C-alpha positions as CSV (number, residue, x, y, z in Angstrom):
1,M,-20.7,97.4,-36.0
2,K,-19.2,97.6,-32.7
3,S,-22.5,96.9,-30.8
4,A,-22.9,94.0,-32.7
5,V,-19.5,92.6,-31.8
6,R,-20.0,93.3,-28.3
7,F,-23.2,91.5,-28.4
8,A,-21.6,88.5,-30.0
9,L,-18.9,88.4,-27.3
10,L,-21.4,88.8,-24.4
11,A,-23.7,86.0,-25.9
12,L,-20.5,83.7,-25.9
13,V,-19.5,84.4,-22.6
14,L,-23.0,83.6,-21.3
15,I,-23.0,80.3,-23.1
16,V,-19.8,79.4,-21.6
17,V,-20.9,80.3,-18.0
18,A,-24.1,78.2,-18.6
19,M,-22.2,75.0,-19.8
20,V,-19.6,75.4,-16.7
21,S,-22.7,75.7,-14.3
22,G,-24.2,72.6,-15.9
23,L,-21.4,70.5,-15.7
24,T,-20.7,71.4,-12.3
25,A,-24.2,70.9,-11.2
26,M,-24.2,67.3,-13.0
27,R,-20.9,66.6,-11.1
28,L,-22.4,67.6,-8.0
29,A,-25.5,65.6,-8.6
30,I,-23.7,62.3,-9.2
31,H,-21.3,62.5,-6.6
32,G,-23.9,63.4,-4.1
33,Q,-25.5,60.1,-4.5
34,E,-22.3,58.3,-3.8
35,V,-22.0,56.8,-0.4
36,A,-19.1,54.6,1.4
37,V,-20.1,50.9,2.1
38,P,-20.2,50.6,5.9
39,P,-18.5,47.8,7.7
40,L,-21.1,45.3,8.4
41,V,-19.0,42.0,9.7
42,G,-20.2,41.2,13.4
43,L,-23.5,42.9,13.3
44,T,-26.9,41.0,13.3
45,P,-28.8,40.9,10.1
46,T,-31.3,43.6,11.8
47,D,-28.6,46.0,12.7
48,A,-26.9,45.6,9.3
49,E,-30.2,46.4,7.7
50,K,-30.6,49.5,9.7
51,T,-27.0,50.8,9.0
52,I,-27.2,50.6,5.3
53,S,-30.8,51.8,5.0
54,N,-29.8,54.9,6.5
55,L,-27.5,55.3,3.6
56,G,-29.9,54.4,1.0
57,L,-28.3,51.1,0.5
58,Q,-30.0,47.4,0.2
59,M,-28.6,44.0,1.8
60,S,-29.2,40.3,0.5
61,I,-28.0,37.4,2.7
62,E,-26.8,34.9,0.1
63,R,-24.7,32.3,1.8
64,Q,-24.4,30.9,5.2
65,Y,-21.1,29.1,6.4
66,Y,-19.8,27.6,9.7
67,S,-17.4,29.6,11.4
68,P,-15.3,29.1,14.7
69,Q,-14.7,32.9,15.0
70,I,-18.2,34.7,14.1
71,A,-21.1,34.0,16.4
72,E,-24.2,32.2,14.9
73,G,-26.6,34.5,13.0
74,R,-24.1,37.4,12.7
75,I,-22.7,38.8,9.4
76,M,-19.3,37.1,8.6
77,S,-18.3,38.7,5.3
78,Q,-19.6,41.4,2.7
79,L,-19.4,42.4,-0.7
80,P,-18.5,45.3,-1.6
81,L,-15.9,45.7,1.1
82,P,-16.3,48.4,3.6
83,G,-15.2,51.8,2.5
84,T,-16.1,51.0,-1.2
85,K,-17.8,54.1,-2.8
86,V,-21.2,53.1,-4.4
87,R,-24.3,54.7,-5.6
88,R,-27.4,55.0,-3.6
89,G,-29.6,52.2,-4.0
90,W,-26.8,49.6,-4.4
91,Q,-27.1,46.2,-3.1
92,V,-24.7,44.8,-0.5
93,R,-24.1,40.9,-0.6
94,V,-23.5,39.3,2.8
95,A,-22.7,35.9,4.2
96,Q,-24.4,34.7,7.7
97,S,-22.6,32.5,10.0
98,L,-23.7,29.4,11.3
99,G,-21.5,29.3,14.1
100,P,-18.9,26.5,15.1
101,T,-19.5,23.0,13.6
102,R,-21.8,21.0,15.6
103,V,-21.6,17.8,13.4
104,A,-18.9,15.6,14.4
105,I,-16.5,14.0,11.7
106,P,-17.1,10.3,11.5
107,D,-14.5,7.9,11.3
108,V,-15.0,6.0,8.0
109,T,-11.5,4.3,7.6
110,G,-11.9,0.8,6.9
111,Q,-15.2,1.2,5.5
112,S,-16.1,0.6,1.7
113,E,-16.4,3.7,-0.5
114,H,-20.2,3.2,-0.8
115,A,-20.8,2.8,3.2
116,A,-18.4,6.0,3.9
117,E,-20.1,8.0,1.5
118,L,-23.6,7.2,3.2
119,N,-22.1,7.6,6.8
120,I,-21.1,11.0,5.5
121,R,-24.0,12.3,4.0
122,R,-26.2,11.1,6.6
123,R,-24.5,13.5,9.1
124,G,-25.2,16.3,6.8
125,L,-21.7,16.5,5.5
126,D,-20.3,16.8,2.0
127,L,-17.8,14.5,0.1
128,S,-15.0,17.0,-1.2
129,S,-12.8,14.5,-3.2
130,M,-11.9,11.0,-3.6
131,A,-8.4,9.7,-4.6
132,V,-7.4,5.9,-5.0
133,I,-4.1,3.9,-4.4
134,E,-3.3,0.5,-5.1
135,G,-3.2,-1.2,-1.6
136,I,-0.6,-4.0,-1.2
137,G,-1.9,-6.8,1.0
138,I,-5.1,-4.7,1.7
139,P,-8.6,-5.6,0.1
140,P,-9.8,-3.2,-2.5
141,D,-12.5,-0.6,-2.2
142,Q,-11.6,0.2,1.5
143,V,-11.1,3.6,2.9
144,L,-7.2,3.9,3.9
145,A,-7.3,7.6,5.1
146,Q,-9.5,10.4,5.4
147,D,-9.3,14.3,5.7
148,P,-10.3,15.9,8.2
149,I,-9.6,13.2,10.7
150,A,-12.3,11.6,12.7
151,N,-13.8,14.2,15.4
152,A,-11.9,17.0,14.2
153,A,-13.4,20.7,15.1
154,Q,-13.0,24.4,14.3
155,L,-14.1,23.6,10.8
156,V,-15.2,26.4,8.2
157,A,-17.0,24.2,5.7
158,P,-16.7,20.5,6.6
159,K,-16.1,18.6,3.5
160,I,-14.3,15.2,3.6
161,S,-11.7,13.9,1.4
162,L,-11.2,10.1,1.2
163,L,-8.2,7.9,0.0
164,V,-9.7,4.6,-1.2
165,T,-7.8,1.4,-2.2
166,T,-8.1,-0.1,-5.5
167,S,-7.1,-3.5,-6.9
168,G,-4.1,-3.0,-9.3
169,A,-3.9,-5.0,-12.5
170,P,-2.6,-8.6,-12.1
171,Q,1.1,-9.4,-12.5
172,A,1.9,-11.0,-15.8
173,F,4.4,-13.8,-16.4
174,V,5.9,-15.5,-19.4
175,M,5.6,-19.3,-19.3
176,P,9.0,-21.1,-19.1
177,N,9.7,-24.1,-21.1
178,F,9.2,-27.1,-19.0
179,V,9.3,-29.9,-21.9
180,G,12.1,-32.5,-20.8
181,Q,12.1,-31.7,-17.3
182,P,10.8,-34.3,-14.6
183,L,7.3,-33.5,-13.3
184,G,8.5,-33.1,-9.6
185,T,10.9,-30.5,-10.4
186,A,8.4,-28.4,-12.6
187,N,5.7,-28.8,-9.9
188,R,8.0,-27.2,-7.2
189,T,9.1,-24.4,-9.9
190,L,5.1,-23.8,-10.1
191,Q,4.5,-23.5,-6.6
192,D,7.4,-21.5,-5.6
193,S,6.1,-18.8,-8.2
194,G,2.4,-18.9,-7.2
195,F,0.9,-21.0,-10.0
196,K,-1.0,-24.2,-9.7
197,L,-0.7,-27.7,-11.0
198,G,-3.5,-28.7,-13.2
199,N,-4.2,-32.0,-15.2
200,V,-1.3,-34.4,-15.6
201,T,-2.0,-37.1,-18.4
202,V,0.4,-39.8,-19.4
203,A,1.1,-39.9,-23.3
204,P,0.3,-43.2,-24.9
205,T,3.1,-45.5,-25.8
206,S,3.5,-47.7,-29.0
207,P,3.2,-51.3,-28.2
208,A,6.7,-53.6,-28.7
209,P,7.1,-56.5,-31.0
210,G,5.2,-59.5,-29.4
211,D,3.3,-57.6,-26.8
212,E,-0.1,-57.5,-28.8
213,I,-0.4,-61.4,-29.5
214,N,1.2,-64.8,-28.6
215,V,1.8,-67.3,-31.2
216,S,1.1,-71.1,-30.4
217,T,2.6,-73.8,-32.5
218,S,1.9,-76.9,-30.7
219,T,1.2,-80.1,-32.3
220,P,-1.9,-82.1,-31.6
221,S,-2.0,-85.7,-30.7
222,T,-2.2,-86.7,-34.4
223,G,1.3,-85.8,-34.8
224,Q,0.7,-83.5,-37.5
225,M,1.8,-79.9,-37.4
226,S,-1.2,-77.4,-37.0
227,A,-1.6,-73.8,-38.2
228,P,-0.4,-71.0,-35.8
229,I,-2.9,-70.1,-33.1
230,L,-3.3,-66.4,-32.2
231,Q,-3.9,-65.7,-28.6
232,P,-4.4,-62.2,-27.2
233,S,-1.9,-61.1,-24.5
234,Q,-2.8,-60.0,-21.2
235,P,-3.8,-56.2,-21.3
236,T,-1.2,-54.0,-19.7
237,P,-2.2,-51.5,-16.7
238,P,-2.1,-47.8,-17.6
239,A,1.0,-46.1,-16.7
240,Q,0.9,-43.7,-13.8
241,A,2.8,-40.1,-13.8
242,T,5.2,-40.0,-10.9
243,P,7.6,-37.2,-10.2
244,A,10.1,-38.9,-12.3
245,S,8.0,-38.6,-15.2
246,L,9.5,-36.5,-18.2
247,I,7.3,-33.8,-19.3
248,V,6.5,-34.0,-23.4
249,S,4.0,-31.2,-23.8
250,Q,2.6,-28.3,-21.7
251,W,-0.3,-25.9,-21.5
252,P,-0.1,-22.9,-21.6
253,G,2.9,-23.2,-24.1
254,A,6.2,-21.8,-23.5
255,G,6.3,-18.0,-24.1
256,Q,2.8,-17.3,-23.5
257,K,1.8,-14.6,-21.0
258,L,-0.4,-15.7,-17.8
259,S,-1.4,-14.3,-14.4
260,A,-0.2,-15.1,-11.0
261,G,-2.2,-18.3,-9.7
262,A,-2.8,-19.7,-13.4
263,T,-3.2,-23.4,-13.9
264,V,-0.6,-25.4,-15.7
265,N,-1.3,-28.6,-17.5
266,F,1.3,-31.3,-18.5
267,E,1.5,-34.5,-20.6
268,V,4.3,-36.6,-19.3
269,K,5.9,-40.1,-20.3
């Protein structure tokens, strides 16, 4: 009985020792494959490739940027960062410097939006963003400002933002009532407000009694009273509108909305 117990205890001890040894070996194997990522910034791609190859790592150049600090062709950034623990075979991604910007930033202020965009892209640059603003006294669709300014240097990634003018909504006015006012007064008011005088017509007037015909009651030589003779009167020349003519109607009517520069028509008497 005692021998069986001793045998069981011995077997249990051996199992525990085996498990501990296995876990220790696995841990050593896992950590034995980890390496620290070396610093690559400033190296040439060839030197960087050699450095990480000796550690069992791989390198991939994924981006290229302009940089005034890093010489052309050298590594300017990396991921993972230096000192990061990674497994062997891990791929380190890097960006390569294109050196300082060689393309001069053009001056596109005063150009139209379309012309400015063509000028920017023709030089191999990109359009970053575009904002619009209502320009008072400035024609619409015109570049008012740019960022970076013309001939700027020391740029990492040259992208140009533009500020372009746009035409605002025309100002609206409420048509006043000119009926009963002299034509000259209304015309001066329109001109001062930026409106135009359109057609001015004279309202027809009703003929007064006796203006249409003349009645003749002359007696012929026989001495007998003759029947009345109707004779048409002379035609009256059409009336002309003068500054003193009074306005009897208008178009657009009072209270209607109209834009600056609109034309207003009157009927006068």
